[in-house]
N, C-alpha and C positions, 0 to 999 in steps of 0.2 A: 695325961692323955694316954689311953691304951693304944695298942698296936692296931693297924689297919691291914686287912688281908684281902687279896684277890682270890676268890674261890672258884671263879669260872671265867673263861674267856671264849670269845668266838670271833670268827671272821669268815665272811663269805668269800668265794673266789671273786677277784676283781676283774672287770672286763666289760664288754659290751653286752648288757642285759636289757636290751630294748623291750623284751617281752615281760620283764618284771616291773611291777609297780613299787612305789615306796612301801606300801603295806606288805607286799611279798618279801621284799628285802628285809624289812623289820622283823617279820615272822621268822625268816631263816636264821637271822643272827640271834634272835631271842630264844628260839627253841634250842639252838646249839649251845648258848651260854648256860641254859638250864641243865642240859645234858652233861656239859663239861663239869658242872658243879655237883652232878649226881642227883638232880632234882627232877621230878616229873611236872611240877607246877610251880608257879611263882608266889605261893602263899606266904613265904617268908619276907618278900619284898615290901618295904615300908615307904620307899621313896624312889623316884626315877628321874633321870636327866636325859633329855633327848636332843641330840645335836644334828643340825641340818643347815645347809646354806641355800638350797635351790628350790624347795617346794613352792615358794612364792611364785616362781616362774611357771609352775604348773597350776596356779590358781589358789594354792593353799598358803596364804600369807601368815596366818596365826594358828594357834593350837595345833601345831604340826604333829607333835608327838601323840597327843590325844587322838587325833584322826588316824594316825598310823597304827595305833594300838587298839582302836575300836573293835576290829574283828577278834583280836586276842582276848579282850575282855568278854565279848559275846560268847566265845568258845570256852570260857572258864579257865583259860591258861594264864591270864594276868589278873591279879586281884582287883576287884571293884574298889573305888574310892581312894586308890593310891594316887597321891599328887605327883604330877609329872611336870617338870620344869623344862621349858624349851630354851636352848642356848645356841648362840652363833658367834663365832670368832674367826671367820675366814677359814683358812686351812688348819687352824688350831682348834676348831670347833669341838671335835671329839675329845681332845685333851681337856677342854673346859668342862665338858660333861663329866669326865673322870675326876677332875678336881672338885667339882660339886659333890660327887658321891663320897669322895674322901672327907670333905667337910661334914657331911651328914654323919659319918661314923665318928670322926674326931670330936664333934660337938655333943654326941649322944642323941642327936635328933632321930637317928635310926640305927638299928642293929644290922640291917641288910639294905643296901642301896644299889640300884642298877644304873649303869651308864651305857648309852647306846648311841651310835652315830650312823646315819643313813644318807646316802647320796645317789643321785642320778645325774650324769653329765652327757648321756647319750640320748639324743632327741631327734630321731629320723623325721618325724612329722613336722617339727618346728625347730630347725637347727639354730635359729636366732636366740633360743633360750640360753644356750651355753655362754655366749659373750655377755648376755644380760646377768647371768649368775656371777661371772667373774667381775663385772663392773661394780658389784656391790662391795667388793673388797678394797676399793680405793675411793678417796674422797670425791663425791659427785656434787657437793655443794660449793666447793671452792677449788675447782680444777686448776686455776691459775697458780695456786700455791705450789702444787707438785710439778706443774709444767715448768715453772721458773726454777725450782730446785733441780730438776733434771737437765735443764739447759745449762745451768752453772756446773753441775756435776759432769756433764758430758764434755764440757770444755776442759775441765781438770783431768778427766780420764783419757782424753784424746779420742773419744768416741762420741760424736754428737748424738743427742737423743732423737730418735726417729722411730715411728711405728711402721708396720707393714702388714700385708695380707697373710693369712694363714697362721697367725700367732697372736697371743694376747700381749698387752702392754707390759705384763709382768716379765715375759721373756726378754723384752728390751731392757728393763731395769736390771735384771740379773746379768745380762750381757755387759751393761755398763759397769756394774760392780766388778765383774770378772776382768774387764779391760783395765780398770783402775788398779786392781790387785796385780795384774801382770806388769803394769807400768811401775808400780811402787816396789814390788817384791821379786819380780822376775819369774812369777808363776807362768807356766806354759800351757798352751792348748793341749799338748800331749799329756800333761799331768791330769787335766780334766778328763781326757779320753781314757786314761788309765782307770780312773774312778768309775766311769761309765761301764767300761769293759768288765771290771771287777763285779759291779752290781748286776750286770746282765748274767754273769756266771752264777752269782748267788741266786738270782731269780730263776735260773734254769733248774735249781734244786728245790724250788718252792712250788708245791702243787696248786697253791692258791694265787700265784702271781699272774698278772695280766700278760706279761711277756716271759715265755719260758724258752728262750733261745740264747745261745752264746753270740757275742759280738767282739771281735778282736779290736785292739787299740787302733790299728790302721783302718778297720772298717768303720769305727766310730768317727775318725777324722774325715773319712771319705763320704760320710753320709750327708744328706741335704742340709745346707746351712739354714739355720733359723734366724739367728742374729749373731754375727761373729763376736766372740769365738765359739758360740754354741752351735752344735749340730743337732739334728733330730734325735740321735741316740743318746744325747746328753740331757734330754728334756723329758719330764714326766708326761705320760699319755693321758688322754681323757678316758674315763671309765665309770662304771657303776659299782656299788658295793655297800656293805654294812659290816659293822664290827661292834662288839659289846664286851663289857666286863661286869662281873657281879662282885661287890665288895661287902665285907662284913667286919664286925668288931671282934675283939679277942674272946669275949664271952659267948658271942654267937658261934664262933668257930668251935668252941669247946663242946657245943651241943650237936655238932655235925659228926657223921660217921668217920671212922679212922682214915679211910681212903681219901676223903675230902680234906681232912686235916693234913695229911701227908703231902698233898699236891698244892696246898695253899702257898701263895707268894706274898711276902710282906712288902708293904709300901713304906720305904724308908723316908721318902720326901716327895712332894709334888708342889712346885713353886711356879708362880706366874710373874711375868713382867710386861710392861707396856711400851709401845714404840714411840718414837719421836723423829723429827727431821734432824738427824744427827749430822755432825761433821763427818767427812769421809774417812778420816783417820781415827775417829772415836769408836770405842768398842760398841758392838751391837747389843740389842736387848737380850739376846740369848746368854751373853756373858753375865748379865745381871741376874737372870733366872737361875743360871748354873751356880753362881756364887751363893744365892739364897738356898738352893737345894743342898749344896755341899755343906753349908753351915748348919742346916737343920739336921742333916744326917751324920755329921762328923766325918764325912768322907772327902777324899780328894780325887782328882782325875786319875791318879795312878792306881786306884783301888778297883777299877772296873774291868770286867772280863769281856764285855761287848757293849756296843752302842747302836742305837737306831737314831739317825738324824734326818732332818727334813731336806732331802736332796731334790727339791723341785727342779733343780738343774744340777749337773755334776760339779759346777763351781760351788754351789751352796754347801755341798759336803765338805769341800776343802775349807771353806770359811768357818763352818760350824765346828770342825775339829779344832780350829784355833780358839774359838770362843769357849769351847768346853774345856780347854786347857790340856788337850792331848799333845800339843806341840806349841812352840812359840808362835806369835803372830807373824805371818809371812812364810811359814814353813809347812803349811798344810798340803800344798801340792807335792812337795818332796816326800812327805810322810805317806801319802797315798801311793805315789810312784814306787816307793821302796818295797811295797807289799805288806807293810805292817798292819794295814787295815783289811787285809784279805782273810778269808776263812783259813785258820791255821797260823795267822800272824799274831803280832804282839797284842793288838787291840782290834779284833774284827768289828767292822762297821757295816751296817745295813746287810746283814746276812739274810734278811728277808728278800733281798733284791732292791730294797730302797724304793723310793717313789718312781725312779726312772724305769724299773723293771717290774716291781710288784704292782705298781699303779697308784693312782691318786684320786679316788673319789672324795673330794675335799672334806666333807662332813664326817667321813668315817676314818680318815687316815690316822689320827692320833691314837684311836683305840686299836687299830690294826698293829700299831707299834707295841702297844701293851700286850696284845696277843702274841706277837713274835717273841718278845723278851720273856714272857711267862713260859712259852713253849721251851725256850732255851734253858731257863732255870730249872724246869721240871725234867730236863733231859729227854724231851719228846719231839725234838726238831728233826729227827731223821738224818738225811744225808747232809744237811747244813748245820748239824749240831756243833756248837762250840764246846770243846771238851772241858769239863770241870767248871762250867759257868756257875758262879755264885752271885754276882752283882752285875746289873745292867742299868744303863742310863739312856733316857729317851729325850730328844729335843724335837719339838714340834712348833713351828711358827705359822702365823696366818695373817693375811691382809698385808697392805703395803703403806708405809709412811716414809717416803723418800727411799733411802737405802736400808731402812729398818723394816721389819714386819710390824704390823700394828699390835700384835699380841704374840706371846711365846709362853710355852710351858716346858719345864724340865722336870722329869719324873725319874725317881730312882726305885728300882725293884730289887728285892733280895730273896734268894732261895730260903725257904723255911728250914729251921733246924730239925 
């Protein structure tokens, strides 16, 4: 199998874009990814993967990508007759699209393949769409299964399972996981606040982040409680956005101009795993995906210069640092609090601002992580640049099955020689 390269990346600003349609956001990301690859049109694209979770709540349940790209085809910007595969994997949706494009190249199905994720979570005219979208990421056919799991888990964690207004059920499940981790390993709320403050600082340096302001540790702790130990500043916001990546084979890369070849980023691995109703002290599915990615790439956790992880809450970052092997299980909170994961630290994490600051339009998030790491490896990240970055790892999870996500992707990107 030949090497797989990312030759273009794109990410819109994340935020409240109520005036933008799915087609608008798709166009923005698509034109940006072409420009980033040095292309005027998409004539080289032979396959496309479109990630989205919520268009069904706007009335478009199927052929979502085809509908989003219809104007681009009509304008001659996207080639006719190119097959587009629609994918959905909760918050890991865009990583699934990326994985599909990788398989296109690895199998020889295509020399150039597009992955794009588009999402809208801002709906002023019908706000009930938003909880409807999130409800699709947890089992609606056998609710009693997860209710019983959470009742038992709550008793073990010392935090009974309960829902409340102004939040999704996912925030309650994350809060329970955090409470269990605190009880088992001594993790503190202040350590979570340290991670949130760090990522808000990183986000303040990212011109595409939804939140571009600093928040001190004490301010994070004093913010409105969502579900103890989580405060609002520790939780990802609702927003709209799109992100994309253009991938190609080694022989296709050789046909591109020198400037495109120089900016190409190599995909060392992209591995998936599936969730289950695990025991509370059992490693999560991201450990499985990470082990696969490390084995395929021949790398270990000590090899990376930076990481982007799925911090839907600031506790999630602590947990994923442990699952990725950056520290022993139970020591993620201390690692964050030490400053090692800050810009300039031993292993900078979420220098984009992470989900809590950059934002989290669910169907676009995984590809926004690819965008960030590619920017870093190219040395184009500006004020948030990780000096000398050569290798980056991405963890993106989606959906919920007990204390697991339903799906996870771990992707490793490397600076081209």
